[in-house]
C-alpha positions, 0 to 999 in steps of 0.5 A, a space after each residue: 320308738 320304745 313303747 309298749 309294743 317292744 314289751 308285748 310283740 316279739 318284732 318291730 312293726 307287729 301285724 295283729 290279725 283280726 279273727 272275725 267271729 261269725 254272728 252270735 246269739 242275739 244277732 240277726 244273722 245268727 245260725 241258731 240250728 248250727 249254734 255256738 259249736 260252729 262259730 268255735 269250729 270256724 274260728 279255730 280253723 282261722 286261728 290256726 291259719 293266722 298262727 301258722 302264718 306268722 302273725 304277731 297277735 290276733 284280736 277276736 271281734 264280733 265283726 259279724 254282729 252286723 248291723 252293730 250296736 253302739 251299746 251291745 246287749 249282755 249277750 254278746 260279751 257273754 258269747 264271746 268269752 265262752 268262744 274265746 275260753 274254748 280258743 285259749 289253749 291254742 292261742 300262742 300269740 298275744 291276743 286282744 279283743 273288741 266288741 263292737 261298737 262298745 268300749 266298756 264291753 270291750 274291757 269287760 271281755 278283756 278282763 274275762 279273757 286275759 286280753 292285752 289290749 282292746 280296740 274301740 271308738 273311745 273319743 269324739 261324737 259322730 254322725 254314723 251309719 249307726 245313728 248319733 255316735 257319742 262317747 265318754 272317754 272319762 267314763 271309760 277310763 274310771 271304769 277301766 281302773 274300777 274292774 282292775 284292767 289298768 294293764 289293758 291297753 286301749 287302742 283308739 280308732 281315730 278315724 272311725 270307719 262308717 262315720 263322720 266327726 261332728 265338728 270342723 276339726 283337722 285330723 291334726 288337731 284331733 290327733 294332738 287333743 286326743 293324745 293330750 287329753 285322753 292318753 291313749 295307748 295307741 291310735 288307729 287310722 282307718 279307711 271308710 269301712 273293714 278292708 278299705 285302703 287307709 289313706 297314706 296322707 291321713 295316716 302321715 298326719 296322724 303319725 306326725 302329730 301323735 308324738 310317742 304314741 304308737 299308730 296302727 294302720 287299721 284297714 285295707 293293709 295288703 301285701 302289695 302295699 304293706 311296705 308303704 303302710 309300715 314305711 308310716 305306721 308303727 304296726 298294722 291291724 289286718 283282717 280282709 286281706 288274710 281272707 280267701 280271695 281278699 273277701 271280707 266275708 270269707 275265712 282266713 287262709 294260710 297262703 294269703 297269710 304267709 304271702 303278707 307276712 313274707 313281704 312284712 319279714 322283708 321289711 323288717 330286714 331292711 330295718 335299722 339294726 337297733 329297732 330289731 335288736 330292742 324287740 329282741 331283747 324285750 322279747 327275750 
């Protein structure tokens, strides 16, 4: 399948690594004594491990801004812009951003930092751990156009973490109407929380109903299951599996990145030559 993925990434079945920023100014667990400099230092170390390990892209998020807001305070995206600005000289792969859980703020940050995509909850109404969660993709799409971000790809979380859709509809139906009516650039299928396995049956349902829209497996990918997951999905977003001991709170470490990416390279070697050639031509 030829999509925007082949224009952005050098290989088929791209793996986007999450670069999880520590708590930021305004967050309950922000370390005021260590300051932003400590957040930058840790992010630089993890970025180096991810890129040296061979990931295809990185997505920078305020993962430790717990508990999350569905409309963030301005300081969050501002602080992230400052941090990403310091990281940019060291970023050598395509990058995206995610201001949890705020689609507009994510788009603002993408424009400010040159990110090529954002990932967010753009559609649906949910009962969530963060309260009633409503969205308005029509407003967000128009906002993206007004701020000159038409080239920023929107990755939609079709199965949000920590939330349940407030209507009795099948996943197939939700996928079909999301693709038809809201024009996502890609869909992301998640488990219950970060690091939780994504149900392969749900992943298959979304992939079958998504048509030509790329589908990413969004949580729970590990070295031992990446072949199974990428047999269905067009790409993967990986965070926890790259962390020391596979623990969400820990740093990303090179050996775990290499282990998973070695498994991905083995998978790619088994793909039809046409898929590999399409990616190589696009990258060239």
